[in-house]
Residue frames relative to the residue before (quaternion, step in Angstrom):
aa qw qx qy qz dx dy dz
M 1.0000 0.0000 0.0000 0.0000 0.00 0.00 0.00
Y 0.4177 -0.7257 0.4893 0.2439 3.54 -0.82 1.01
R 0.1447 -0.7731 0.6146 0.0597 3.57 -1.01 0.94
P 0.4597 -0.7091 0.4607 0.2714 3.58 -0.66 1.09
K 0.3820 -0.7335 0.5222 0.2082 3.55 -1.02 0.80
T 0.7363 0.3506 -0.1923 0.5458 3.55 1.24 -0.47
T 0.3407 -0.7111 0.5708 0.2290 3.54 -1.39 0.24
V 0.6321 -0.5096 0.4178 0.4076 3.53 -1.30 0.39
E 0.6234 0.5761 -0.3279 0.4147 3.59 0.97 -0.86
Q 0.6288 0.5333 -0.3324 0.4580 3.58 1.01 -0.88
W 0.6800 0.5017 -0.2916 0.4482 3.58 0.93 -0.95
R 0.6246 0.5218 -0.3252 0.4816 3.57 1.14 -0.75
I 0.6414 0.5125 -0.3407 0.4581 3.58 0.94 -0.73
L 0.6424 0.5113 -0.3237 0.4702 3.59 0.94 -0.89
Q 0.6384 0.5118 -0.3304 0.4705 3.65 0.92 -0.73
A 0.6679 0.5010 -0.3165 0.4503 3.57 0.90 -0.88
V 0.6197 0.5326 -0.3519 0.4565 3.63 0.96 -0.83
V 0.6832 0.4799 -0.2806 0.4735 3.62 0.87 -0.90
D 0.7103 0.4747 -0.2774 0.4395 3.58 0.79 -1.03
H 0.7608 0.3523 -0.1907 0.5105 3.63 1.02 -0.70
G 0.5974 -0.6623 0.3318 0.3071 3.56 1.19 0.45
G 0.8245 -0.1044 0.0643 0.5524 3.61 1.09 0.26
Y 0.7110 -0.4817 0.3324 0.3898 3.48 -1.37 0.24
A 0.6719 0.5375 -0.3032 0.4096 3.57 0.92 -1.01
H 0.6967 0.4459 -0.2793 0.4876 3.61 0.87 -0.92
A 0.6348 0.5347 -0.3400 0.4422 3.51 1.02 -0.75
A 0.6324 0.5428 -0.3166 0.4529 3.57 1.09 -0.86
D 0.6402 0.5094 -0.3186 0.4788 3.60 1.00 -0.80
K 0.6703 0.4978 -0.3037 0.4590 3.59 0.92 -0.89
L 0.7647 0.3753 -0.2107 0.4796 3.63 0.92 -0.80
S 0.3570 -0.7529 0.4653 0.2987 3.55 1.38 -0.10
K 0.4893 0.5991 -0.4502 0.4461 3.48 0.93 1.05
S 0.5440 -0.5971 0.4584 0.3707 3.57 -1.25 0.28
Q 0.5970 -0.5924 0.4050 0.3586 3.50 -1.12 0.69
S 0.6324 0.5344 -0.3497 0.4384 3.60 1.02 -0.72
S 0.6391 0.5156 -0.3535 0.4481 3.65 0.98 -0.69
L 0.6586 0.4654 -0.3378 0.4852 3.62 0.98 -0.65
N 0.5974 0.5430 -0.3705 0.4594 3.69 1.00 -0.55
H 0.6596 0.5207 -0.2824 0.4626 3.49 1.00 -0.95
A 0.6651 0.5247 -0.2987 0.4394 3.55 0.92 -0.96
V 0.6765 0.4684 -0.2887 0.4894 3.60 0.92 -0.92
A 0.6316 0.5393 -0.3324 0.4470 3.58 0.93 -0.87
K 0.6579 0.5131 -0.2893 0.4693 3.57 1.00 -0.96
L 0.6376 0.5380 -0.3154 0.4523 3.55 1.04 -0.88
Q 0.6653 0.4943 -0.2952 0.4753 3.59 0.96 -0.85
Q 0.6560 0.5388 -0.3105 0.4278 3.50 1.03 -0.86
V 0.7138 0.4407 -0.2738 0.4705 3.62 0.84 -0.93
L 0.6648 0.4687 -0.3139 0.4897 3.63 1.14 -0.50
G 0.3695 -0.7490 0.4867 0.2560 3.59 1.07 -0.52
V 0.6741 0.4261 -0.3025 0.5220 3.55 1.17 0.41
Q 0.4204 -0.6839 0.5284 0.2764 3.59 -1.21 0.47
L 0.2119 -0.7980 0.5583 0.0814 3.57 -0.72 1.14
L 0.7965 0.1467 -0.0598 0.5835 3.54 0.93 -0.84
E 0.0744 -0.7548 0.6470 0.0782 3.53 -1.34 0.49
V 0.3514 -0.7654 0.5133 0.1653 3.49 -0.83 1.07
R 0.0319 -0.7624 0.6463 -0.0065 3.53 -0.85 1.05
G 0.8017 -0.0071 -0.0363 0.5966 3.57 -0.43 1.18
R 0.7630 -0.3210 0.2459 0.5044 3.57 -0.68 -1.13
K 0.6481 0.5114 -0.3176 0.4664 3.56 1.30 0.13
A 0.3134 -0.7238 0.5831 0.1948 3.53 -1.22 0.56
Y 0.1288 -0.7939 0.5937 0.0256 3.54 -0.95 0.99
L 0.4914 -0.6526 0.4896 0.3048 3.55 -1.13 0.70
T 0.3866 -0.6627 0.5886 0.2551 3.49 -1.16 0.72
D 0.6878 -0.4522 0.3444 0.4514 3.60 -1.27 0.09
I 0.6294 0.5092 -0.3109 0.4979 3.58 1.10 -0.79
G 0.6355 0.5650 -0.3083 0.4265 3.53 0.99 -0.97
E 0.6426 0.5378 -0.3295 0.4351 3.56 1.03 -0.83
V 0.6614 0.5017 -0.2961 0.4724 3.57 1.00 -0.86
M 0.6793 0.4955 -0.2913 0.4563 3.53 0.87 -0.96
L 0.6146 0.5464 -0.3375 0.4581 3.60 1.05 -0.87
R 0.6836 0.5073 -0.3021 0.4291 3.57 0.80 -1.01
R 0.6749 0.4645 -0.2998 0.4887 3.60 0.98 -0.75
S 0.6210 0.5649 -0.3483 0.4171 3.58 1.07 -0.71
R 0.5904 0.5803 -0.3563 0.4333 3.56 1.15 -0.76
Q 0.6318 0.5195 -0.3321 0.4697 3.57 1.05 -0.81
L 0.6292 0.5473 -0.3224 0.4479 3.58 0.99 -0.84
T 0.7230 0.4435 -0.2613 0.4608 3.57 0.71 -1.09
Q 0.6121 0.5322 -0.3550 0.4649 3.61 1.09 -0.65
T 0.6281 0.5278 -0.3342 0.4639 3.60 1.00 -0.81
I 0.6653 0.5149 -0.2970 0.4518 3.55 0.92 -0.94
T 0.6260 0.5341 -0.3182 0.4707 3.57 1.07 -0.89
E 0.6723 0.5058 -0.2800 0.4624 3.62 0.93 -0.93
L 0.6483 0.5150 -0.3124 0.4657 3.54 1.04 -0.80
E 0.6637 0.4911 -0.3015 0.4769 3.58 0.97 -0.82
Q 0.6364 0.5284 -0.3126 0.4669 3.54 1.10 -0.81
L 0.6191 0.5531 -0.3214 0.4555 3.54 1.06 -0.82
A 0.6466 0.5196 -0.3040 0.4685 3.56 0.98 -0.91
D 0.6381 0.5257 -0.2957 0.4785 3.57 1.07 -0.86
N 0.6589 0.5183 -0.3032 0.4530 3.53 0.97 -0.91
L 0.6797 0.4935 -0.2936 0.4563 3.55 0.95 -0.87
H 0.5989 0.5571 -0.3529 0.4544 3.52 1.16 -0.65
F 0.7570 0.3583 -0.1932 0.5111 3.59 1.00 -0.79
G 0.6663 -0.5672 0.2854 0.3910 3.60 1.18 0.50
W 0.4213 0.6745 -0.4888 0.3587 3.66 1.18 0.32
E 0.4340 -0.7459 0.4486 0.2327 3.52 -0.67 1.12
P 0.4226 -0.6993 0.5054 0.2775 3.63 -0.93 0.68
E 0.7959 0.1420 -0.0268 0.5879 3.56 1.25 -0.46
V 0.0931 -0.7878 0.6085 0.0207 3.56 -0.99 0.93
R 0.1805 -0.7896 0.5782 0.0983 3.60 -0.87 0.88
L 0.0971 -0.7789 0.6195 0.0080 3.50 -0.88 1.14
A 0.1331 -0.7901 0.5968 0.0421 3.50 -0.77 1.14
I 0.0528 -0.8235 0.5642 -0.0268 3.61 -0.69 1.10
E 0.4754 -0.6601 0.5166 0.2672 3.47 -0.90 1.09
M 0.4988 -0.6958 0.4196 0.3016 3.64 -0.82 0.88
A 0.5701 0.5882 -0.3862 0.4240 3.56 1.24 -0.27
C 0.5971 0.5770 -0.3605 0.4250 3.60 1.28 -0.27
D 0.4359 -0.6726 0.5478 0.2398 3.57 -0.92 0.97
R 0.2800 -0.8031 0.5069 0.1403 3.59 -0.62 1.17
A 0.5099 0.6890 -0.4160 0.3037 3.58 1.11 -0.57
P 0.7020 0.4728 -0.3056 0.4362 3.61 0.78 -0.88
L 0.6124 0.5818 -0.3302 0.4212 3.56 1.27 -0.47
M 0.5264 0.6851 -0.4123 0.2889 3.65 1.09 -0.47
P 0.6609 0.4761 -0.3372 0.4720 3.66 0.85 -0.75
V 0.6137 0.5403 -0.3529 0.4549 3.63 1.10 -0.67
L 0.6825 0.4803 -0.3093 0.4559 3.58 0.86 -0.93
Q 0.6018 0.5443 -0.3670 0.4549 3.60 1.10 -0.62
K 0.6600 0.4834 -0.3193 0.4782 3.62 0.92 -0.84
F 0.6289 0.5192 -0.3445 0.4650 3.60 0.96 -0.78
N 0.6373 0.5219 -0.3446 0.4503 3.63 0.89 -0.82
D 0.6470 0.5248 -0.3327 0.4419 3.63 0.97 -0.70
E 0.7910 0.3119 -0.1657 0.4996 3.56 1.05 -0.58
S 0.5089 0.7130 -0.3851 0.2906 3.59 1.29 0.00
R 0.3763 -0.7741 0.4436 0.2498 3.54 1.35 0.06
G 0.7313 -0.4599 0.2357 0.4452 3.55 1.01 0.72
S 0.4358 0.6930 -0.4639 0.3384 3.57 1.24 0.05
R 0.3905 -0.7169 0.5148 0.2618 3.56 -1.02 0.75
L 0.2639 -0.7363 0.6068 0.1413 3.52 -1.22 0.67
I 0.0939 -0.7533 0.6494 0.0447 3.57 -0.96 0.99
I 0.1256 -0.7977 0.5886 0.0376 3.56 -0.82 1.06
D 0.1163 -0.7972 0.5920 0.0239 3.53 -0.68 1.16
D 0.3150 -0.7034 0.6060 0.1969 3.56 -1.07 0.89
T 0.0410 -0.8224 0.5670 -0.0213 3.59 -0.75 1.02
V 0.1122 -0.7690 0.6277 0.0449 3.56 -1.23 0.63
L 0.8834 0.0733 -0.0191 0.4624 3.54 -1.24 0.71
T 0.8410 -0.1440 0.0758 0.5160 3.60 -0.82 -0.88
G 0.4805 0.6518 -0.4356 0.3930 3.52 1.33 -0.10
T 0.6220 0.5278 -0.3117 0.4873 3.56 1.15 -0.77
L 0.6598 0.5111 -0.3073 0.4572 3.53 0.86 -0.98
E 0.6205 0.5592 -0.3299 0.4399 3.58 1.02 -0.88
Q 0.6231 0.5491 -0.3216 0.4547 3.59 0.99 -0.87
I 0.6872 0.4775 -0.2763 0.4726 3.53 1.04 -0.86
L 0.7244 0.4815 -0.2453 0.4282 3.57 0.70 -1.16
E 0.7356 0.3855 -0.2023 0.5190 3.57 1.07 -0.85
Q 0.3472 -0.7748 0.4651 0.2507 3.61 1.32 -0.03
T 0.2823 0.7751 -0.5093 0.2452 3.54 0.96 0.89
A 0.7187 0.3166 -0.2088 0.5828 3.56 1.33 -0.31
D 0.4650 -0.6869 0.4854 0.2762 3.53 -1.21 0.52
V 0.7554 0.0974 -0.0327 0.6472 3.52 1.18 -0.80
V 0.0540 -0.7984 0.5996 -0.0114 3.57 -0.97 0.95
I 0.1456 -0.7301 0.6575 0.1155 3.54 -1.09 0.80
S 0.0629 0.8362 -0.5303 0.1248 3.56 -0.33 1.31
H 0.4514 -0.6783 0.5142 0.2680 3.50 -1.21 0.60
H 0.7615 0.2836 -0.1444 0.5647 3.59 1.22 -0.18
L 0.2313 -0.7552 0.5977 0.1378 3.56 -1.16 0.68
P 0.3638 -0.7226 0.5366 0.2399 3.63 -0.63 1.01
K 0.6917 -0.4661 0.3611 0.4170 3.57 -1.30 0.39
G 0.8333 0.2098 -0.1657 0.4840 3.53 -0.92 0.93
I 0.6345 0.5132 -0.3311 0.4737 3.61 1.19 -0.02
L 0.2569 -0.7651 0.5781 0.1202 3.54 -0.94 0.99
G 0.0576 0.7902 -0.6096 0.0256 3.60 -1.13 0.59
E 0.4555 -0.6726 0.5303 0.2427 3.50 -1.35 0.57
P 0.4717 -0.6369 0.5081 0.3372 3.63 -0.84 0.85
F 0.1562 -0.8327 0.5303 0.0313 3.56 -0.76 1.08
S 0.7610 -0.2425 0.1694 0.5774 3.59 0.82 -0.92
E 0.5113 -0.6354 0.4789 0.3249 3.55 -1.28 0.01
F 0.1354 -0.7511 0.6299 0.1440 3.54 -1.26 0.32
R 0.0700 -0.7784 0.6230 0.0332 3.56 -1.18 0.55
M 0.1223 -0.7793 0.6139 0.0308 3.60 -0.90 1.07
E 0.0115 0.7900 -0.6116 -0.0420 3.51 -1.15 0.56
L 0.5289 -0.6402 0.4785 0.2853 3.52 -1.29 0.62
V 0.0606 0.8257 -0.5556 0.0761 3.60 -0.65 1.07
C 0.0112 0.7492 -0.6615 -0.0312 3.47 -1.38 0.32
K 0.6540 -0.4703 0.3921 0.4442 3.60 -1.32 -0.01
P 0.6102 -0.6068 0.3564 0.3639 3.64 -0.98 0.77
D 0.7187 0.4236 -0.2565 0.4881 3.60 1.11 -0.68
H 0.4046 0.7068 -0.4834 0.3211 3.62 1.24 0.12
P 0.6298 -0.5689 0.3821 0.3657 3.65 -1.06 0.70
L 0.6423 0.5246 -0.3351 0.4471 3.60 1.01 -0.81
A 0.6561 0.5178 -0.3197 0.4463 3.62 1.06 -0.66
Q 0.6444 0.5292 -0.3099 0.4567 3.56 1.26 -0.48
M 0.5944 0.5887 -0.3701 0.4040 3.61 1.21 -0.31
E 0.6002 -0.5546 0.4270 0.3871 3.55 -1.22 0.38
Q 0.2855 -0.7774 0.5431 0.1386 3.54 -0.82 1.03
P 0.5477 -0.1803 -0.8170 -0.0012 1.60 -2.07 1.39
I 0.4147 -0.6824 0.5454 0.2548 3.56 -1.16 0.63
K 0.4929 -0.6406 0.5164 0.2828 3.53 -1.35 0.41
Q 0.6284 -0.5316 0.4013 0.4017 3.57 -1.19 0.50
G 0.6269 0.5501 -0.3465 0.4293 3.60 1.02 -0.78
D 0.6008 0.5799 -0.3671 0.4099 3.61 1.11 -0.50
L 0.6457 0.5527 -0.3099 0.4261 3.49 1.26 -0.51
M 0.5581 0.6949 -0.3562 0.2805 3.51 1.19 -0.68
H 0.7380 0.4193 -0.2094 0.4856 3.56 1.08 -0.70
H 0.6607 0.4627 -0.3216 0.4960 3.61 1.21 0.27
L 0.6077 -0.5874 0.4017 0.3526 3.55 -1.19 0.61
Q 0.1656 -0.7674 0.6146 0.0774 3.57 -0.88 1.07
V 0.2031 -0.7550 0.6114 0.1223 3.58 -0.96 0.81
V 0.0276 -0.8191 0.5723 -0.0280 3.56 -0.71 1.11
I 0.4565 -0.6740 0.5124 0.2735 3.58 -1.18 0.43
R 0.4714 -0.6884 0.4739 0.2818 3.58 -0.80 0.99
D 0.4738 -0.6403 0.5418 0.2682 3.46 -1.10 0.89
T 0.3483 -0.7873 0.4774 0.1760 3.59 -0.71 1.07
A 0.4460 0.6810 -0.4724 0.3378 3.64 1.24 0.09
T 0.5870 -0.5774 0.4440 0.3535 3.56 -1.26 0.52
K 0.7481 0.1374 -0.0918 0.6427 3.55 1.25 -0.57
P 0.1226 -0.8442 0.5171 0.0700 3.63 0.37 1.25
S 0.1669 -0.7676 0.6150 0.0681 3.48 -1.26 0.73
E 0.0698 -0.8147 0.5757 -0.0038 3.56 -0.09 1.33
T 0.2130 0.7978 -0.5184 0.2223 3.54 0.37 1.35
S 0.7516 0.3343 -0.2104 0.5284 3.58 1.19 -0.07
G 0.6505 0.4651 -0.3875 0.4586 3.53 -1.25 0.43
W 0.5563 -0.5852 0.4693 0.3576 3.58 -1.36 0.25
L 0.1040 0.8086 -0.5632 0.1344 3.61 -0.36 1.23
K 0.4093 0.7606 -0.4271 0.2675 3.60 1.05 0.65
A 0.4013 0.7122 -0.4965 0.2918 3.60 1.18 0.07
E 0.5113 -0.6465 0.4779 0.3037 3.53 -1.07 0.80
Q 0.7495 0.2465 -0.1490 0.5961 3.54 1.17 -0.61
R 0.0948 0.8083 -0.5746 0.0860 3.56 -0.73 1.02
W 0.1122 -0.7628 0.6338 0.0629 3.56 -0.89 0.97
T 0.2243 -0.7772 0.5829 0.0763 3.48 -1.04 1.01
V 0.0590 -0.7895 0.6108 0.0096 3.57 -0.84 1.04
S 0.5326 -0.6579 0.4324 0.3107 3.59 -1.24 0.33
H 0.8200 0.1663 -0.0718 0.5430 3.62 1.10 -0.27
F 0.6116 -0.5780 0.4043 0.3582 3.56 -1.16 0.61
D 0.5987 0.5794 -0.3617 0.4183 3.61 1.10 -0.67
E 0.6600 0.4879 -0.2994 0.4865 3.56 1.02 -0.82
A 0.6194 0.5205 -0.3505 0.4718 3.59 1.01 -0.75
L 0.6600 0.5129 -0.3335 0.4360 3.61 0.84 -0.85
R 0.6428 0.5040 -0.3517 0.4574 3.62 0.95 -0.73
L 0.6494 0.5158 -0.3227 0.4562 3.62 0.96 -0.81
I 0.6776 0.4844 -0.3044 0.4622 3.63 0.89 -0.88
K 0.6272 0.5294 -0.3355 0.4624 3.62 1.02 -0.76
S 0.6725 0.4978 -0.3052 0.4549 3.63 1.08 -0.60
G 0.5899 -0.6013 0.3553 0.4052 3.53 1.30 -0.19
L 0.5442 0.6300 -0.3974 0.3860 3.55 1.29 0.18
G 0.8783 -0.1278 0.0337 0.4594 3.55 -0.14 1.29
F 0.4981 -0.6179 0.5298 0.2990 3.49 -1.39 -0.39
C 0.0091 -0.8156 0.5785 -0.0078 3.54 -1.23 0.39
W 0.4019 -0.6353 0.5875 0.2994 3.59 -1.19 0.42
L 0.0231 0.8013 -0.5916 0.0867 3.57 -0.62 1.18
P 0.5154 -0.6143 0.4841 0.3501 3.60 -1.18 0.59
T 0.5754 -0.6443 0.3956 0.3119 3.57 -1.08 0.84
Y 0.5789 0.5825 -0.3964 0.4104 3.57 1.13 -0.42
L 0.6798 0.4408 -0.2813 0.5143 3.60 1.28 -0.31
T 0.7392 0.4495 -0.2378 0.4415 3.56 1.04 -0.74
D 0.5246 0.6879 -0.4029 0.2987 3.62 1.04 -0.66
Q 0.6989 0.4629 -0.2538 0.4826 3.54 0.81 -1.05
A 0.6649 0.5015 -0.3074 0.4604 3.58 0.92 -0.88
V 0.6510 0.4838 -0.3299 0.4830 3.63 0.98 -0.72
A 0.6284 0.5266 -0.3431 0.4583 3.66 0.95 -0.75
K 0.7006 0.4591 -0.2615 0.4795 3.63 1.06 -0.74
G 0.5042 -0.6637 0.4152 0.3645 3.55 1.25 -0.22
E 0.4707 0.6817 -0.4401 0.3465 3.57 1.24 0.22
L 0.7722 0.1393 -0.1033 0.6112 3.60 1.17 -0.44
T 0.1596 -0.7460 0.6306 0.1427 3.52 -1.32 0.32
R 0.4611 -0.6835 0.5034 0.2587 3.52 -1.18 0.70
L 0.2501 -0.7597 0.5769 0.1658 3.59 -0.88 0.84
Q 0.2915 -0.7402 0.5802 0.1746 3.51 -0.99 0.88
L 0.1172 -0.8140 0.5685 0.0227 3.58 -0.44 1.22
D 0.5045 -0.6746 0.4519 0.2937 3.51 -0.82 1.07
G 0.8220 0.1943 -0.1617 0.5104 3.61 -0.69 1.11
S 0.8140 0.1032 -0.0637 0.5681 3.67 1.17 -0.16
S 0.0497 -0.8432 0.5351 0.0104 3.53 0.30 1.26
H 0.7855 -0.0452 0.0211 0.6169 3.58 1.15 -0.42
R 0.2731 -0.7044 0.6156 0.2241 3.53 -1.37 0.06
S 0.0999 0.8032 -0.5807 0.0879 3.57 -0.85 0.89
G 0.1519 0.7796 -0.5983 0.1057 3.48 -1.29 0.28
L 0.6103 -0.5582 0.4368 0.3537 3.51 -1.34 -0.28
L 0.2626 -0.7056 0.6273 0.1992 3.46 -1.27 0.50
Y 0.2171 -0.7869 0.5692 0.0981 3.64 -1.01 0.78
L 0.3143 -0.6892 0.6127 0.2255 3.49 -1.20 0.62
V 0.0947 -0.8103 0.5771 -0.0364 3.52 -0.82 1.19
L 0.1714 -0.7280 0.6498 0.1356 3.55 -1.11 0.72
P 0.2933 -0.8184 0.4655 0.1663 3.64 0.03 1.28
K 0.7059 0.4651 -0.2610 0.4662 3.57 1.05 -0.78
G 0.3840 -0.7720 0.4528 0.2268 3.62 1.20 0.01
E 0.8399 -0.0922 0.0871 0.5277 3.56 -0.78 -0.99
K 0.6245 0.5464 -0.3286 0.4510 3.60 1.29 -0.27
T 0.4186 0.7015 -0.4768 0.3245 3.59 1.33 0.04
G 0.4361 -0.7260 0.4833 0.2220 3.52 -0.91 0.99
P 0.6742 -0.5470 0.3152 0.3832 3.59 -1.17 0.47
C 0.6257 0.5240 -0.3450 0.4635 3.60 1.07 -0.59
A 0.6585 0.4981 -0.3096 0.4716 3.58 0.97 -0.81
R 0.6350 0.5129 -0.3248 0.4778 3.56 1.10 -0.72
L 0.5909 0.5600 -0.3549 0.4597 3.57 1.08 -0.67
L 0.6568 0.5024 -0.2967 0.4777 3.58 0.95 -0.96
A 0.6557 0.5094 -0.3089 0.4639 3.59 0.87 -0.93
D 0.6659 0.5059 -0.3139 0.4495 3.60 0.87 -0.90
K 0.6324 0.5298 -0.3246 0.4626 3.63 1.03 -0.81
L 0.6780 0.4952 -0.3009 0.4522 3.54 0.94 -0.91
L 0.6735 0.4984 -0.2921 0.4613 3.56 0.96 -0.84
Q 0.6116 0.5488 -0.3361 0.4603 3.59 1.10 -0.66
H 0.6924 0.4919 -0.2667 0.4555 3.55 1.11 -0.73
R 0.5745 0.6302 -0.3985 0.3377 3.62 1.05 -0.62
S 0.3891 -0.7014 0.5499 0.2327 3.53 -1.22 0.58
V 0.3115 -0.7782 0.5202 0.1635 3.56 -0.21 1.33
E 0.6388 0.5344 -0.3334 0.4418 3.61 0.97 -0.77
S 0.6612 0.5075 -0.2987 0.4648 3.52 0.99 -0.81
I 0.6249 0.5241 -0.3221 0.4807 3.61 1.05 -0.74
D 0.6735 0.4889 -0.3018 0.4651 3.61 0.85 -0.94
Q 0.6584 0.5031 -0.3049 0.4695 3.58 0.98 -0.86
A 0.6381 0.5187 -0.3323 0.4620 3.58 0.99 -0.79
A 0.6509 0.5073 -0.3264 0.4609 3.60 0.92 -0.85
A 0.6780 0.4945 -0.3055 0.4500 3.62 0.98 -0.77
N 0.6738 0.5164 -0.2853 0.4449 3.51 1.00 -0.93
D 0.7816 0.3397 -0.1588 0.4985 3.55 1.01 -0.88
Q 0.2089 0.8151 -0.5103 0.1780 3.54 1.24 0.53
P 0.6652 0.5024 -0.3318 0.4416 3.66 0.81 -0.82
A 0.6825 0.4968 -0.2909 0.4502 3.55 1.16 -0.70
A 0.4571 0.7158 -0.4324 0.3029 3.54 1.27 -0.18
N 0.6070 0.5610 -0.3448 0.4449 3.54 1.14 -0.64
D 0.6714 0.5028 -0.2898 0.4609 3.57 1.20 -0.55
K 0.6432 0.5015 -0.3310 0.4745 3.57 1.30 -0.15
A 0.5767 -0.5866 0.4433 0.3561 3.50 -1.26 0.53
S 0.4212 -0.6965 0.5127 0.2732 3.56 -0.93 0.75
P 0.6586 -0.5305 0.3572 0.3965 3.61 -1.19 0.47
N 0.7086 0.4433 -0.2735 0.4760 3.55 1.13 -0.47
S 0.5474 0.5943 -0.4051 0.4277 3.62 1.27 0.18
K 0.3325 -0.7387 0.5464 0.2127 3.55 -1.16 0.64
T 0.5784 0.5833 -0.3880 0.4181 3.58 1.24 0.02
A 0.4107 -0.7205 0.5108 0.2263 3.54 -0.84 1.02
H 0.3953 -0.6884 0.5519 0.2553 3.58 -0.98 0.82
S 0.4446 -0.7336 0.4432 0.2603 3.55 -0.70 1.04
I 0.0764 -0.7499 0.6528 0.0749 3.53 -1.11 0.67
A 0.3997 0.7222 -0.4724 0.3091 3.60 1.20 0.44
């Protein structure tokens, strides 16, 4: 078994000598005697068999080898600092891991700056992000398997903060037979064409809502896969506008006007399934997300889509509103 020849303290002393311009200033900063620092660096060089510092006049300078070793030593001491901080965090209840479940209808791009800020303050906690759909999202809430959930539906008895809006539209390739028909088309026109749907992520999925009457139906696990299939001309699908807008603008997709349902829209909610038992790191993540949301956009979405509200599941309903 390999036994280290050096100690973390020796590397910290070397860094201090370099950072503070010599042994005297480093000794003052570390509240140690200058002779003890000299001894520590000399011992470090001896056991390594390389010269790290050379003294010119009253100042110590890094050798070429010393520069390389110092750079790598900073990684070592930073890792040790983070490890000790993690132990301290765990002692005071800071979670080592946080799970964020996000409904696939939610556009992730605006969340990236938030996640960066969270990473800067997460104290080394790991973040697990789960993509969820339909009753899979509800399952994460009801079974408390996630710490923070962004959901398009609130189960009975569960509170949530309005977070953002979502909008889905029915699309196909421009040369698809459905696109050649006079718009708006009838629901019955869809029955004889391939429908692409997104798999419910629940352990016991319940596909009881949404339009699922196509004689041919392909199920995929993610909107990205559905988008590829639709672009190739295979059928039709309800997709979020953050995925379709660019493809429609390029002429790769066309929007279908369906009689009685031109689009589906609504609000996404941020939920803390564990309630008062939510840990401090998960609360930090939730606070960062809520600080980033656009309240004006949410209010406007609610006003614009008021007629569609009757088509959405109520907070007291246990049935998931389909986004397939």
